[in-house]
C-alpha positions in Angstrom: 0.1 0.2 -0.1 1.4 3.2 -1.1 2.1 5.7 1.8 -0.1 8.9 1.2 1.8 12.9 1.3 1.2 14.4 4.5 -0.1 17.4 2.5 -3.1 16.8 0.0 -4.5 20.5 -0.2 -2.8 22.2 -2.7 -3.8 25.6 -0.9 -1.6 24.1 1.3 1.4 23.2 -1.4 1.3 26.6 -2.8 1.9 28.1 1.1 4.8 26.2 1.6 6.4 27.1 -2.0 5.3 30.6 -1.5 7.3 30.0 2.2 10.5 28.7 0.4 10.5 31.6 -2.5 9.9 34.1 0.1 12.6 32.7 2.4 14.8 32.7 -0.4 14.6 35.8 -2.1 15.0 37.4 2.0 18.1 35.6 2.6 19.4 36.2 -1.0 19.0 40.1 -0.2 20.3 39.5 3.3 23.8 41.6 4.1 24.3 39.1 6.8 27.8 37.7 6.5 26.7 34.0 6.3 24.2 34.8 3.2 26.8 36.7 1.8 29.4 34.1 1.7 26.3 31.3 0.8 24.9 33.0 -2.1 28.6 34.0 -3.6 28.8 30.1 -4.6 24.9 29.1 -4.5 22.2 30.8 -7.1 19.2 32.0 -5.2 17.4 30.4 -8.6 18.6 27.1 -7.6 17.8 26.8 -4.2 14.0 27.4 -5.6 14.7 24.7 -7.5 15.7 22.5 -5.3 14.0 23.0 -1.8 10.8 22.0 -3.5 12.1 18.8 -4.1 12.5 17.8 -0.9 9.2 18.4 -0.2 8.5 15.3 -2.8 11.9 12.9 -1.6 10.1 13.2 1.9 7.0 12.6 1.1 5.4 15.8 2.5 3.8 16.3 -1.3 2.5 14.5 -4.1 3.2 16.3 -7.2 1.3 13.7 -9.2 -1.6 14.2 -7.4 -1.5 18.5 -7.7 -2.4 20.9 -10.0 0.0 23.1 -9.3 2.6 22.2 -12.0 -0.3 22.0 -14.6 -2.0 25.5 -13.4 1.8 27.5 -13.1 3.1 25.7 -16.7 -0.4 26.2 -18.3 -1.0 29.7 -17.0 1.8 31.3 -15.6 4.2 29.7 -17.6 2.5 31.9 -21.0 2.4 34.8 -19.3 5.9 34.7 -18.0 7.2 34.7 -21.8 5.2 37.4 -22.8 6.0 39.8 -20.0 10.0 39.0 -20.4 10.0 39.5 -24.0 7.7 42.8 -24.1 11.4 44.5 -23.6 13.0 42.4 -25.9 15.6 43.9 -28.8 15.3 41.2 -31.5 17.9 42.9 -33.8 20.3 42.3 -30.6 19.1 38.6 -30.5 19.9 38.1 -34.1 23.1 39.0 -33.7 23.8 36.0 -31.0 24.1 34.3 -34.8 25.0 30.9 -36.1 27.0 29.9 -32.8 24.0 29.4 -30.8 22.5 27.0 -33.4 25.6 25.1 -33.9 25.9 24.8 -29.8 21.9 23.6 -29.7 22.6 21.0 -33.1 26.4 19.7 -30.7 23.5 19.1 -27.7 21.7 17.1 -29.9 24.6 15.2 -31.2 25.5 14.9 -27.4 22.5 12.9 -27.0 22.3 11.0 -30.2 25.9 9.2 -29.2 25.4 9.5 -25.7 22.9 7.2 -25.3 24.4 4.1 -27.4 27.8 4.8 -25.5 26.3 4.7 -22.3 24.4 1.7 -22.8 27.6 -0.1 -24.5 29.7 0.8 -21.0 27.1 -0.1 -18.5 26.6 -3.1 -21.1 30.2 -4.4 -20.6 30.3 -4.0 -17.0 26.4 -4.8 -15.7 25.0 -6.8 -19.0 21.8 -7.7 -16.6 21.2 -4.1 -16.2 20.6 -3.3 -19.9 19.6 -6.4 -20.7 15.8 -7.7 -21.6 14.1 -8.9 -24.5 10.5 -8.1 -26.3 9.1 -5.0 -25.3 10.9 -4.9 -22.1 14.0 -4.5 -24.1 16.2 -1.5 -21.8 17.5 -0.1 -25.2 13.9 0.1 -26.4 12.9 2.4 -23.2 15.9 4.5 -23.4 14.5 5.6 -26.8 12.0 7.0 -25.4 14.5 9.1 -23.2 16.3 10.4 -26.3 12.9 11.5 -27.9 12.2 13.9 -24.6 15.9 14.5 -23.9 16.0 16.0 -28.1 12.7 16.9 -28.5 9.8 16.8 -25.9 6.7 14.3 -24.3 5.3 14.0 -28.0 8.8 13.3 -29.2 9.1 10.7 -26.5 5.6 9.2 -26.6 6.4 8.8 -30.7 9.1 6.4 -29.9 7.4 4.6 -27.5 4.5 3.6 -30.2 7.6 3.1 -33.1 9.8 1.0 -30.6 6.5 -0.5 -28.8 8.5 0.0 -25.5 6.4 -1.9 -22.7 4.5 0.4 -20.1 6.4 -0.7 -17.1 9.8 -0.2 -18.6 8.3 3.4 -19.9 7.1 4.5 -16.5 10.9 3.5 -15.2 12.5 5.6 -18.3 10.1 8.3 -17.0 12.0 8.2 -13.9 15.3 8.5 -15.4 14.0 11.1 -17.5 12.8 13.4 -15.3 15.7 13.1 -11.8 18.2 13.0 -14.7 17.1 15.8 -16.5 16.0 18.0 -13.3 19.6 17.0 -11.8 21.3 18.6 -14.9 19.0 21.7 -15.3 20.3 22.2 -11.3 23.6 22.1 -12.5 23.3 24.8 -15.5 21.4 27.2 -12.8 24.2 26.8 -10.4 26.7 27.6 -13.7 24.3 30.4 -14.4 24.7 32.0 -11.1 28.7 31.8 -12.0 29.1 32.6 -15.5 30.6 35.8 -15.7 33.4 34.3 -13.8 33.4 31.1 -15.9 33.5 33.4 -19.1 36.3 35.5 -17.4 38.4 33.0 -17.0 37.9 30.7 -20.3 37.9 34.0 -22.5 34.8 33.4 -24.3 33.8 36.4 -26.4 30.7 37.6 -24.7 30.2 40.7 -26.6 26.7 40.0 -28.0 25.3 39.2 -24.8 26.6 42.1 -23.2 25.5 44.5 -25.9 22.3 42.9 -25.4 22.1 43.6 -21.7 23.3 46.6 -22.3 20.5 48.1 -24.7 17.4 46.2 -22.7 18.8 48.0 -19.3 19.4 51.3 -21.3 15.6 51.1 -22.2 14.5 49.9 -18.6 16.8 52.8 -17.1 14.9 55.7 -19.4 10.9 54.2 -19.0 11.5 53.2 -15.3 8.8 54.5 -13.0 6.7 53.2 -9.7 4.3 50.5 -10.1 1.1 52.3 -9.6 -2.3 50.2 -9.7 -3.2 51.1 -13.2 -0.1 49.8 -15.0 -0.3 46.6 -12.4 -3.6 45.9 -14.3 -2.4 46.7 -17.5 0.4 44.2 -17.2 -1.8 41.5 -15.9 -3.6 42.3 -18.8 -1.4 41.8 -21.5 0.6 38.7 -19.9 -3.1 36.9 -18.9 -5.1 38.2 -21.8 -2.1 37.1 -24.4 -2.0 33.5 -22.3 -5.9 33.2 -23.0 -5.4 34.3 -26.8 -2.5 31.5 -26.8 -4.9 28.8 -25.0 -8.1 29.6 -28.0 -5.6 29.8 -31.2 -3.5 27.0 -30.0 -6.2 24.5 -28.7 -7.9 24.9 -32.5 -4.8 24.6 -34.3 -3.5 21.8 -32.8 -7.1 20.6 -33.3 -6.9 21.7 -36.8 -3.8 19.9 -37.7 -4.6 16.6 -35.8 -7.9 15.9 -37.5 -6.2 17.4 -41.0 -2.9 16.2 -41.1 -1.8 13.5 -38.3 1.1 12.7 -39.7 2.8 16.2 -38.1 2.5 14.8 -34.8 6.1 14.0 -35.2 7.5 17.7 -35.6 4.8 18.1 -32.2 2.3 20.4 -34.2 -0.2 18.2 -33.0 0.5 19.7 -29.6 -1.9 22.2 -28.0 1.0 22.8 -25.9 3.6 23.9 -28.4 0.9 26.1 -29.9 0.5 27.8 -26.3 4.1 28.3 -25.9 5.0 29.5 -29.7 2.0 32.0 -29.7 2.4 33.3 -26.1 6.4 33.8 -27.1 5.2 35.0 -31.3 3.0 37.7 -29.7 4.9 38.7 -27.2 7.7 39.4 -29.6 5.4 41.6 -31.3 4.0 43.5 -28.8 7.7 44.8 -28.2 7.3 46.8 -31.4 4.4 48.7 -29.9 3.9 51.3 -27.0 3.1 48.1 -24.8 6.9 47.8 -24.7 6.9 51.0 -22.1 5.3 49.1 -19.7 8.9 47.2 -18.7 9.6 50.8 -17.5 6.8 50.2 -14.9 8.0 46.7 -13.6 6.7 44.0 -16.5 9.8 41.8 -16.5 9.6 42.0 -12.3 6.1 40.7 -12.5 7.2 38.3 -14.9 10.4 37.0 -12.7 7.9 36.6 -9.9 5.8 34.4 -12.0 8.9 32.3 -13.2 10.3 32.0 -9.8 6.8 30.1 -8.5 7.0 28.2 -12.0 10.6 26.9 -11.0 9.6 26.0 -7.7 6.7 23.8 -9.1 9.0 22.1 -11.5 11.5 21.5 -8.9 8.6 20.0 -6.8 8.6 17.2 -9.2 11.9 16.0 -8.7 12.0 12.9 -6.2 15.7 12.4 -5.2 15.2 9.1 -3.7 13.9 7.7 -7.0 17.5 6.7 -7.8 17.4 3.7 -5.0 14.4 1.9 -7.1 16.5 1.2 -10.0 19.8 2.8 -9.7 21.2 0.8 -12.7 19.2 2.8 -15.0 19.8 6.1 -13.3 23.9 5.2 -14.0 22.9 4.9 -17.6 21.1 8.7 -17.8 23.9 9.8 -15.6 26.8 8.7 -18.1 24.3 9.8 -21.2 24.0 13.2 -19.4 27.7 13.3 -19.3 28.4 12.8 -22.5 26.5 15.2 -23.8 27.9 17.9 -21.3 31.4 16.4 -22.6 30.8 17.2 -25.9 29.2 20.7 -25.5 32.0 21.9 -23.3 34.7 20.7 -26.0 32.7 22.5 -28.9 31.9 25.7 -26.8 35.8 26.1 -26.3 36.6 25.3 -29.9 34.0 28.1 -31.1 34.9 30.2 -28.0 31.5 31.0 -27.0 30.2 32.2 -23.8 28.6 29.4 -20.8 25.2 30.9 -22.0 25.3 29.2 -25.7 26.2 25.9 -23.9 23.5 26.3 -21.6 20.6 27.3 -23.6 21.5 25.1 -26.5 21.7 22.0 -24.0 18.1 22.7 -22.2 16.6 23.4 -25.0 17.4 19.8 -25.9 17.0 18.1 -22.7 14.4 20.6 -21.2 12.6 21.5 -24.3 10.1 24.6 -24.4 9.3 24.1 -21.1 12.5 24.7 -19.1 14.8 26.8 -21.8 13.6 30.1 -21.4 14.0 29.0 -17.4 17.7 28.2 -17.9 17.8 31.4 -20.5 16.4 33.6 -18.0 19.3 32.8 -15.6 21.3 34.6 -17.1 19.0 37.7 -18.0 15.6 38.1 -18.5 15.7 39.4 -21.8 17.4 36.2 -22.8 14.4 33.9 -22.7 13.1 33.9 -26.2 16.5 32.7 -27.3 15.4 29.5 -25.0 12.4 28.9 -26.9 13.2 29.3 -30.5 15.8 27.0 -30.1 13.2 24.8 -27.8 11.5 24.8 -31.2 14.2 23.1 -33.1 14.4 20.5 -30.6 10.5 19.4 -31.6 11.1 19.9 -35.2 14.4 17.0 -35.2 13.4 15.4 -32.2 11.8 12.5 -33.8 14.3 12.4 -36.2 17.1 12.2 -34.3 15.6 9.7 -31.6 14.8 7.3 -34.1 18.5 7.4 -35.5 19.9 7.0 -31.6 17.3 4.1 -31.2 18.4 2.2 -34.2 22.3 2.9 -33.0 21.4 1.6 -29.2 19.4 -1.4 -30.8 22.6 -2.4 -32.7 25.0 -2.1 -29.6 22.7 -3.7 -26.9 23.7 -6.6 -25.0 21.8 -10.2 -26.4 
């Protein structure tokens, strides 16, 4: 019999998350020597992600029984994207150029080859861990992880059908996918908090990103004004108004494509969530060319960042670090796989002399998709959130094909 979580009321869960976020923000701003030294090493956004995971790991809450992540991902995430892109400088983002795309595809290749290599390494030491036959063959299940880490949920389920993965094995692979990907996101958030010192050590060319930041901050300083009630209501109207529009259009477009051209499901074009993110980002960028951009002076991005913190906490609540105990061998495969992905990104980043931002967002656009790539991008600067979305869309497009190739290679190298 499964144990019941200590807290089942979503209102109480939301209160706990709010207290955690409040504590992190308060302590991060504290002038106490202990907190100043602590946050010199640990980014506040990482704590907003990690501390809620402890609620899940210790059985205080059950994220599967809670609607908080659904609400934050479907309502707050699109509103956040709109508010963070209101002041976006599209020409400056374009100057980030081909290197950002190159790092994304480097991450894709890292996932594509990392799976088979991890399978061979673990198979050489413990063949039974990655063995199995028929629909329960481990290599089949790993194809769904490849689909998720290159594209997203739609690509993951596509691999389940293509390679006929058993339901029990699929549930185990979902656990590997979620935990390893969440741990990697935590690493990226940690690195993002120290990106300036890392870029200085590596001698990376940060000129394009610094120029983008400078232009955004100059616009903010020029139009900054105290937040009043009319401005607050206008900001919320724009954020949630566009969110409602994106839901309405996204549901309609996804349904129409699913009925008219179901084959496009392999590109995630039948997913209403895909269209929700794309439409919200597109409208937000479009509004940056209108007077709505001036709402940034009243604090649009600050309100968007507050929503982002709630989203990050709800994502973190889904990570259960104790899940490793259930099947440690599969998590070893996932860990080796992600390490190969990371090493390849680091090598290419050094060769191209690109800053940490390119590597982190290129990676998360693959592994996390549109759900979390903007979160990692925003950890560097709120104005960079659209870059995460744009790269994640590429992942949806290539995810099924790359995961299919990865699956064929894993089938060839899997222990008999």
